[in-house]
KOLMAR-918269 format. One record per residue: x, y, z of N, C-alpha, C in turn; residue number from 1. Coordinates in pm, whole numbers. Example, Ala and Ser with C-alpha at 12.3 -4.5 7.8 and 13.67 -1.06 7.14 Angstrom:
@n.east: 1319	n.north: -569	n.up: 780	ca.east: 1230	ca.north: -450	ca.up: 780	c.east: 1320	c.north: -330	c.up: 780	n: 1
@n.east: 1285	n.north: -225	n.up: 708	ca.east: 1367	ca.north: -106	ca.up: 714	c.east: 1290	c.north: 3	c.up: 787	n: 2
This chain:
@n.east: -2412	n.north: 7267	n.up: 17488	ca.east: -2457	ca.north: 7272	ca.up: 17350	c.east: -2609	c.north: 7265	c.up: 17345	n: 1
@n.east: -2668	n.north: 7358	n.up: 17273	ca.east: -2813	ca.north: 7363	ca.up: 17263	c.east: -2862	c.north: 7261	c.up: 17162	n: 2
@n.east: -2964	n.north: 7190	n.up: 17199	ca.east: -3029	ca.north: 7098	ca.up: 17106	c.east: -3178	c.north: 7129	c.up: 17102	n: 3
@n.east: -3234	n.north: 7123	n.up: 16982	ca.east: -3375	ca.north: 7153	ca.up: 16960	c.east: -3442	c.north: 7033	c.up: 16895	n: 4
@n.east: -3557	n.north: 6995	n.up: 16948	ca.east: -3633	ca.north: 6884	ca.up: 16891	c.east: -3773	c.north: 6933	c.up: 16859	n: 5
@n.east: -3805	n.north: 6930	n.up: 16730	ca.east: -3935	ca.north: 6978	ca.up: 16684	c.east: -4030	c.north: 6861	c.up: 16666	n: 6
@n.east: -4157	n.north: 6890	n.up: 16680	ca.east: -4260	ca.north: 6790	ca.up: 16656	c.east: -4391	c.north: 6859	c.up: 16621	n: 7
@n.east: -4486	n.north: 6781	n.up: 16569	ca.east: -4619	ca.north: 6835	ca.up: 16544	c.east: -4654	c.north: 6857	c.up: 16399	n: 8
@n.east: -4559	n.north: 6840	n.up: 16308	ca.east: -4591	ca.north: 6858	ca.up: 16167	c.east: -4677	c.north: 6744	c.up: 16115	n: 9
@n.east: -4722	n.north: 6761	n.up: 15991	ca.east: -4802	ca.north: 6656	ca.up: 15931	c.east: -4882	c.north: 6707	c.up: 15814	n: 10
@n.east: -4980	n.north: 6626	n.up: 15774	ca.east: -5069	ca.north: 6659	ca.up: 15664	c.east: -5202	c.north: 6707	c.up: 15719	n: 11
@n.east: -5249	n.north: 6819	n.up: 15669	ca.east: -5376	ca.north: 6875	ca.up: 15714	c.east: -5449	c.north: 6934	c.up: 15595	n: 12
@n.east: -5580	n.north: 6933	n.up: 15600	ca.east: -5659	ca.north: 6992	ca.up: 15493	c.east: -5662	c.north: 7144	c.up: 15506	n: 13
@n.east: -5684	n.north: 7213	n.up: 15396	ca.east: -5699	ca.north: 7360	ca.up: 15404	c.east: -5807	c.north: 7397	c.up: 15504	n: 14
@n.east: -5777	n.north: 7500	n.up: 15583	ca.east: -5868	ca.north: 7542	ca.up: 15689	c.east: -5843	c.north: 7474	c.up: 15821	n: 15
@n.east: -5760	n.north: 7373	n.up: 15821	ca.east: -5732	ca.north: 7299	ca.up: 15943	c.east: -5626	c.north: 7365	c.up: 16031	n: 16
@n.east: -5592	n.north: 7296	n.up: 16139	ca.east: -5497	ca.north: 7349	ca.up: 16237	c.east: -5390	c.north: 7246	c.up: 16271	n: 17
@n.east: -5275	n.north: 7296	n.up: 16309	ca.east: -5166	ca.north: 7215	ca.up: 16362	c.east: -5097	c.north: 7296	c.up: 16470	n: 18
@n.east: -5036	n.north: 7226	n.up: 16563	ca.east: -4951	ca.north: 7292	ca.up: 16662	c.east: -4813	c.north: 7229	c.up: 16659	n: 19
@n.east: -4714	n.north: 7312	n.up: 16632	ca.east: -4575	ca.north: 7269	ca.up: 16633	c.east: -4516	c.north: 7296	c.up: 16771	n: 20
@n.east: -4427	n.north: 7206	n.up: 16812	ca.east: -4355	ca.north: 7222	ca.up: 16938	c.east: -4206	c.north: 7214	c.up: 16912	n: 21
@n.east: -4132	n.north: 7284	n.up: 16993	ca.east: -3985	ca.north: 7281	ca.up: 16984	c.east: -3931	c.north: 7279	c.up: 17127	n: 22
@n.east: -3875	n.north: 7166	n.up: 17164	ca.east: -3820	ca.north: 7150	ca.up: 17298	c.east: -3670	c.north: 7173	c.up: 17295	n: 23
@n.east: -3622	n.north: 7259	n.up: 17385	ca.east: -3481	ca.north: 7294	ca.up: 17390	c.east: -3414	c.north: 7231	c.up: 17511	n: 24
@n.east: -3290	n.north: 7189	n.up: 17491	ca.east: -3208	ca.north: 7142	ca.up: 17601	c.east: -3071	c.north: 7206	c.up: 17589	n: 25
@n.east: -3000	n.north: 7211	n.up: 17702	ca.east: -2867	ca.north: 7269	ca.up: 17701	c.east: -2867	c.north: 7420	c.up: 17694	n: 26
@n.east: -2977	n.north: 7481	n.up: 17734	ca.east: -2992	ca.north: 7626	ca.up: 17724	c.east: -3050	c.north: 7683	c.up: 17853	n: 27
@n.east: -3013	n.north: 7808	n.up: 17882	ca.east: -3087	ca.north: 7882	ca.up: 17985	c.east: -3205	c.north: 7941	c.up: 17909	n: 28
@n.east: -3310	n.north: 7864	n.up: 17901	ca.east: -3416	ca.north: 7890	ca.up: 17804	c.east: -3479	c.north: 8027	c.up: 17823	n: 29
@n.east: -3497	n.north: 8069	n.up: 17947	ca.east: -3566	ca.north: 8196	ca.up: 17967	c.east: -3481	c.north: 8317	c.up: 17932	n: 30
@n.east: -3358	n.north: 8293	n.up: 17890	ca.east: -3272	ca.north: 8402	ca.up: 17841	c.east: -3262	c.north: 8402	c.up: 17689	n: 31
@n.east: -3333	n.north: 8312	n.up: 17625	ca.east: -3320	ca.north: 8296	ca.up: 17481	c.east: -3437	c.north: 8359	c.up: 17406	n: 32
@n.east: -3407	n.north: 8402	n.up: 17284	ca.east: -3512	ca.north: 8441	ca.up: 17191	c.east: -3538	c.north: 8322	c.up: 17099	n: 33
@n.east: -3663	n.north: 8299	n.up: 17066	ca.east: -3700	ca.north: 8184	ca.up: 16986	c.east: -3779	c.north: 8227	c.up: 16864	n: 34
@n.east: -3772	n.north: 8147	n.up: 16760	ca.east: -3848	ca.north: 8179	ca.up: 16640	c.east: -3880	c.north: 8056	c.up: 16559	n: 35
@n.east: -3976	n.north: 8072	n.up: 16472	ca.east: -4011	ca.north: 7970	ca.up: 16373	c.east: -3988	c.north: 8027	c.up: 16234	n: 36
@n.east: -3925	n.north: 7946	n.up: 16152	ca.east: -3899	ca.north: 7979	ca.up: 16013	c.east: -3957	c.north: 7868	c.up: 15926	n: 37
@n.east: -3969	n.north: 7896	n.up: 15797	ca.east: -4012	ca.north: 7791	ca.up: 15706	c.east: -3939	c.north: 7805	c.up: 15573	n: 38
@n.east: -3934	n.north: 7693	n.up: 15504	ca.east: -3862	ca.north: 7691	ca.up: 15377	c.east: -3927	c.north: 7592	c.up: 15282	n: 39
@n.east: -3940	n.north: 7635	n.up: 15157	ca.east: -3988	ca.north: 7547	ca.up: 15049	c.east: -3875	c.north: 7530	c.up: 14949	n: 40
@n.east: -3880	n.north: 7423	n.up: 14869	ca.east: -3770	ca.north: 7396	ca.up: 14774	c.east: -3744	c.north: 7515	c.up: 14682	n: 41
@n.east: -3619	n.north: 7550	n.up: 14670	ca.east: -3579	ca.north: 7657	ca.up: 14580	c.east: -3596	c.north: 7797	c.up: 14634	n: 42
@n.east: -3644	n.north: 7807	n.up: 14757	ca.east: -3665	ca.north: 7940	ca.up: 14816	c.east: -3582	c.north: 7955	c.up: 14943	n: 43
@n.east: -3560	n.north: 8080	n.up: 14980	ca.east: -3486	ca.north: 8107	ca.up: 15102	c.east: -3575	c.north: 8081	c.up: 15224	n: 44
@n.east: -3509	n.north: 8047	n.up: 15332	ca.east: -3580	ca.north: 8029	ca.up: 15458	c.east: -3635	c.north: 8164	c.up: 15502	n: 45
@n.east: -3761	n.north: 8166	n.up: 15544	ca.east: -3823	ca.north: 8291	ca.up: 15583	c.east: -3875	c.north: 8285	c.up: 15726	n: 46
@n.east: -3872	n.north: 8400	n.up: 15792	ca.east: -3922	ca.north: 8407	ca.up: 15929	c.east: -4074	c.north: 8404	c.up: 15928	n: 47
@n.east: -4129	n.north: 8325	n.up: 16018	ca.east: -4273	ca.north: 8314	ca.up: 16033	c.east: -4320	c.north: 8387	c.up: 16159	n: 48
@n.east: -4253	n.north: 8360	n.up: 16270	ca.east: -4293	ca.north: 8420	ca.up: 16397	c.east: -4173	c.north: 8416	c.up: 16491	n: 49
@n.east: -4171	n.north: 8511	n.up: 16583	ca.east: -4062	ca.north: 8518	ca.up: 16679	c.east: -4115	c.north: 8563	c.up: 16814	n: 50
@n.east: -4045	n.north: 8522	n.up: 16919	ca.east: -4083	ca.north: 8562	ca.up: 17054	c.east: -3956	c.north: 8591	c.up: 17133	n: 51
@n.east: -3954	n.north: 8706	n.up: 17198	ca.east: -3836	ca.north: 8742	ca.up: 17276	c.east: -3837	c.north: 8670	c.up: 17410	n: 52
@n.east: -3728	n.north: 8688	n.up: 17484	ca.east: -3721	ca.north: 8622	ca.up: 17614	c.east: -3824	c.north: 8679	c.up: 17711	n: 53
@n.east: -3870	n.north: 8801	n.up: 17682	ca.east: -3971	ca.north: 8865	ca.up: 17767	c.east: -4113	c.north: 8840	c.up: 17717	n: 54
@n.east: -4125	n.north: 8770	n.up: 17603	ca.east: -4257	ca.north: 8732	ca.up: 17556	c.east: -4316	c.north: 8820	c.up: 17448	n: 55
@n.east: -4242	n.north: 8920	n.up: 17402	ca.east: -4292	ca.north: 9000	ca.up: 17290	c.east: -4287	c.north: 8919	c.up: 17162	n: 56
@n.east: -4387	n.north: 8937	n.up: 17078	ca.east: -4398	ca.north: 8856	ca.up: 16957	c.east: -4405	c.north: 8941	c.up: 16832	n: 57
@n.east: -4366	n.north: 8883	n.up: 16721	ca.east: -4394	ca.north: 8943	ca.up: 16592	c.east: -4411	c.north: 8833	c.up: 16488	n: 58
@n.east: -4482	n.north: 8869	n.up: 16380	ca.east: -4524	ca.north: 8772	ca.up: 16281	c.east: -4503	c.north: 8823	c.up: 16139	n: 59
@n.east: -4483	n.north: 8729	n.up: 16049	ca.east: -4485	ca.north: 8763	ca.up: 15908	c.east: -4626	c.north: 8805	c.up: 15871	n: 60
@n.east: -4636	n.north: 8899	n.up: 15778	ca.east: -4768	ca.north: 8948	ca.up: 15738	c.east: -4858	c.north: 8835	c.up: 15689	n: 61
@n.east: -4799	n.north: 8737	n.up: 15625	ca.east: -4877	ca.north: 8630	ca.up: 15563	c.east: -4945	c.north: 8538	c.up: 15666	n: 62
@n.east: -4900	n.north: 8545	n.up: 15793	ca.east: -4957	ca.north: 8454	ca.up: 15893	c.east: -5026	c.north: 8529	c.up: 16007	n: 63
@n.east: -5021	n.north: 8660	n.up: 16005	ca.east: -5083	ca.north: 8739	ca.up: 16113	c.east: -5232	c.north: 8706	c.up: 16123	n: 64
@n.east: -5277	n.north: 8686	n.up: 16246	ca.east: -5416	ca.north: 8654	ca.up: 16269	c.east: -5448	c.north: 8506	c.up: 16256	n: 65
@n.east: -5353	n.north: 8428	n.up: 16206	ca.east: -5375	ca.north: 8283	ca.up: 16190	c.east: -5281	c.north: 8201	c.up: 16278	n: 66
@n.east: -5159	n.north: 8248	n.up: 16295	ca.east: -5058	ca.north: 8175	ca.up: 16371	c.east: -5032	c.north: 8246	c.up: 16504	n: 67
@n.east: -5000	n.north: 8169	n.up: 16605	ca.east: -4965	ca.north: 8224	ca.up: 16735	c.east: -4843	c.north: 8152	c.up: 16790	n: 68
@n.east: -4741	n.north: 8230	n.up: 16825	ca.east: -4622	ca.north: 8175	ca.up: 16887	c.east: -4632	c.north: 8197	c.up: 17038	n: 69
@n.east: -4589	n.north: 8097	n.up: 17114	ca.east: -4589	ca.north: 8109	ca.up: 17259	c.east: -4474	c.north: 8027	c.up: 17314	n: 70
@n.east: -4444	n.north: 8052	n.up: 17441	ca.east: -4334	ca.north: 7979	ca.up: 17503	c.east: -4372	c.north: 7937	c.up: 17644	n: 71
@n.east: -4317	n.north: 7825	n.up: 17685	ca.east: -4334	ca.north: 7773	ca.up: 17821	c.east: -4195	c.north: 7760	c.up: 17879	n: 72
@n.east: -4155	n.north: 7857	n.up: 17959	ca.east: -4019	ca.north: 7856	ca.up: 18013	c.east: -3998	c.north: 7746	c.up: 18117	n: 73
@n.east: -4104	n.north: 7699	n.up: 18176	ca.east: -4090	ca.north: 7591	ca.up: 18273	c.east: -4055	c.north: 7459	c.up: 18206	n: 74
@n.east: -4100	n.north: 7444	n.up: 18081	ca.east: -4075	ca.north: 7321	ca.up: 18008	c.east: -3980	c.north: 7339	c.up: 17890	n: 75
@n.east: -3916	n.north: 7460	n.up: 17882	ca.east: -3815	ca.north: 7487	ca.up: 17778	c.east: -3870	c.north: 7457	c.up: 17638	n: 76
@n.east: -3992	n.north: 7501	n.up: 17613	ca.east: -4058	ca.north: 7468	ca.up: 17487	c.east: -4121	c.north: 7593	c.up: 17427	n: 77
@n.east: -4111	n.north: 7601	n.up: 17295	ca.east: -4180	ca.north: 7705	ca.up: 17221	c.east: -4280	c.north: 7637	c.up: 17128	n: 78
@n.east: -4393	n.north: 7703	n.up: 17108	ca.east: -4500	ca.north: 7646	ca.up: 17027	c.east: -4536	c.north: 7739	c.up: 16912	n: 79
@n.east: -4591	n.north: 7680	n.up: 16808	ca.east: -4650	ca.north: 7758	ca.up: 16700	c.east: -4787	c.north: 7698	c.up: 16670	n: 80
@n.east: -4891	n.north: 7769	n.up: 16712	ca.east: -5027	ca.north: 7727	ca.up: 16682	c.east: -5064	c.north: 7784	c.up: 16546	n: 81
@n.east: -5101	n.north: 7696	n.up: 16455	ca.east: -5132	ca.north: 7737	ca.up: 16318	c.east: -5277	c.north: 7703	c.up: 16288	n: 82
@n.east: -5355	n.north: 7806	n.up: 16264	ca.east: -5497	ca.north: 7789	ca.up: 16232	c.east: -5526	c.north: 7838	c.up: 16091	n: 83
@n.east: -5640	n.north: 7800	n.up: 16039	ca.east: -5682	ca.north: 7843	ca.up: 15905	c.east: -5571	c.north: 7821	c.up: 15803	n: 84
@n.east: -5516	n.north: 7704	n.up: 15806	ca.east: -5401	ca.north: 7675	ca.up: 15720	c.east: -5439	c.north: 7678	c.up: 15572	n: 85
@n.east: -5344	n.north: 7724	n.up: 15493	ca.east: -5362	ca.north: 7737	ca.up: 15348	c.east: -5257	c.north: 7652	c.up: 15277	n: 86
@n.east: -5285	n.north: 7612	n.up: 15154	ca.east: -5184	ca.north: 7534	ca.up: 15080	c.east: -5048	c.north: 7605	c.up: 15073	n: 87
@n.east: -5049	n.north: 7736	n.up: 15068	ca.east: -4922	ca.north: 7809	ca.up: 15060	c.east: -4844	c.north: 7808	c.up: 15192	n: 88
@n.east: -4902	n.north: 7754	n.up: 15298	ca.east: -4828	ca.north: 7735	ca.up: 15423	c.east: -4745	c.north: 7607	c.up: 15420	n: 89
@n.east: -4761	n.north: 7527	n.up: 15316	ca.east: -4683	ca.north: 7404	ca.up: 15304	c.east: -4535	c.north: 7436	c.up: 15299	n: 90
@n.east: -4457	n.north: 7373	n.up: 15386	ca.east: -4314	ca.north: 7399	ca.up: 15396	c.east: -4254	c.north: 7311	c.up: 15504	n: 91
@n.east: -4123	n.north: 7311	n.up: 15510	ca.east: -4054	ca.north: 7257	ca.up: 15627	c.east: -4038	c.north: 7372	c.up: 15727	n: 92
@n.east: -4083	n.north: 7348	n.up: 15847	ca.east: -4078	ca.north: 7449	ca.up: 15952	c.east: -3962	c.north: 7420	c.up: 16045	n: 93
@n.east: -3884	n.north: 7525	n.up: 16074	ca.east: -3765	ca.north: 7512	ca.up: 16158	c.east: -3779	c.north: 7600	c.up: 16281	n: 94
@n.east: -3735	n.north: 7547	n.up: 16392	ca.east: -3725	ca.north: 7622	ca.up: 16515	c.east: -3586	c.north: 7685	c.up: 16522	n: 95
@n.east: -3580	n.north: 7808	n.up: 16570	ca.east: -3453	ca.north: 7880	ca.up: 16583	c.east: -3438	c.north: 7930	c.up: 16726	n: 96
@n.east: -3320	n.north: 7908	n.up: 16781	ca.east: -3287	ca.north: 7949	ca.up: 16916	c.east: -3173	c.north: 8050	c.up: 16908	n: 97
@n.east: -3184	n.north: 8160	n.up: 16983	ca.east: -3078	ca.north: 8261	ca.up: 16986	c.east: -3048	c.north: 8296	c.up: 17131	n: 98
@n.east: -2919	n.north: 8283	n.up: 17167	ca.east: -2878	ca.north: 8314	ca.up: 17303	c.east: -2731	c.north: 8353	c.up: 17302	n: 99
@n.east: -2700	n.north: 8469	n.up: 17360	ca.east: -2561	ca.north: 8514	ca.up: 17371	c.east: -2488	c.north: 8512	c.up: 17237	n: 100
@n.east: -2556	n.north: 8557	n.up: 17132	ca.east: -2492	ca.north: 8568	ca.up: 17003	c.east: -2482	c.north: 8440	c.up: 16923	n: 101
@n.east: -2536	n.north: 8333	n.up: 16977	ca.east: -2526	ca.north: 8204	ca.up: 16909	c.east: -2664	c.north: 8160	c.up: 16862	n: 102
@n.east: -2668	n.north: 8112	n.up: 16738	ca.east: -2792	ca.north: 8064	ca.up: 16678	c.east: -2787	c.north: 7913	c.up: 16662	n: 103
@n.east: -2895	n.north: 7848	n.up: 16698	ca.east: -2909	ca.north: 7704	ca.up: 16680	c.east: -3040	c.north: 7676	c.up: 16608	n: 104
@n.east: -3035	n.north: 7582	n.up: 16515	ca.east: -3155	ca.north: 7545	ca.up: 16439	c.east: -3198	c.north: 7402	c.up: 16474	n: 105
@n.east: -3328	n.north: 7381	n.up: 16469	ca.east: -3381	ca.north: 7247	ca.up: 16479	c.east: -3368	c.north: 7174	c.up: 16347	n: 106
@n.east: -3410	n.north: 7049	n.up: 16347	ca.east: -3394	ca.north: 6965	ca.up: 16228	c.east: -3503	c.north: 6987	c.up: 16125	n: 107
@n.east: -3610	n.north: 7053	n.up: 16165	ca.east: -3720	ca.north: 7081	ca.up: 16073	c.east: -3831	c.north: 6978	c.up: 16081	n: 108
@n.east: -3953	n.north: 7024	n.up: 16058	ca.east: -4068	ca.north: 6935	ca.up: 16055	c.east: -4156	c.north: 6975	c.up: 15937	n: 109
@n.east: -4201	n.north: 6877	n.up: 15861	ca.east: -4277	ca.north: 6903	ca.up: 15740	c.east: -4423	c.north: 6932	c.up: 15773	n: 110
@n.east: -4474	n.north: 7040	n.up: 15715	ca.east: -4616	ca.north: 7073	ca.up: 15722	c.east: -4669	c.north: 7074	c.up: 15579	n: 111
@n.east: -4770	n.north: 6995	n.up: 15554	ca.east: -4831	ca.north: 6988	ca.up: 15421	c.east: -4979	c.north: 7018	c.up: 15434	n: 112
@n.east: -5023	n.north: 7118	n.up: 15360	ca.east: -5164	ca.north: 7158	ca.up: 15361	c.east: -5221	c.north: 7124	c.up: 15224	n: 113
@n.east: -5306	n.north: 7024	n.up: 15220	ca.east: -5355	ca.north: 6974	ca.up: 15093	c.east: -5482	c.north: 6893	c.up: 15112	n: 114
@n.east: -5562	n.north: 6886	n.up: 15006	ca.east: -5680	ca.north: 6801	ca.up: 15009	c.east: -5640	c.north: 6660	c.up: 14966	n: 115
């Protein structure tokens, strides 16, 4: 059974940076595709960034040039580096794991961008 543990959220001022981490266990990590999603109250969860098992990435238009997704297969961890944060980036961020047709979600970590 895959388990995901996220960390790194918090409160940051506009223009600041945060790095989210998602550590996976119970997975052949280098065979998995990973992604970060976010959700605000009353809205659907949306994709922010994704990385394939081979390291190809894609991003939502709203975060291109500011966010970077990466993975460390030796440590079974995926990261989301978030720079130039804006108040509209405020949300609960979720890690998503996909392997062999099965999707697993992390518990979510709150990111708040505010003065």
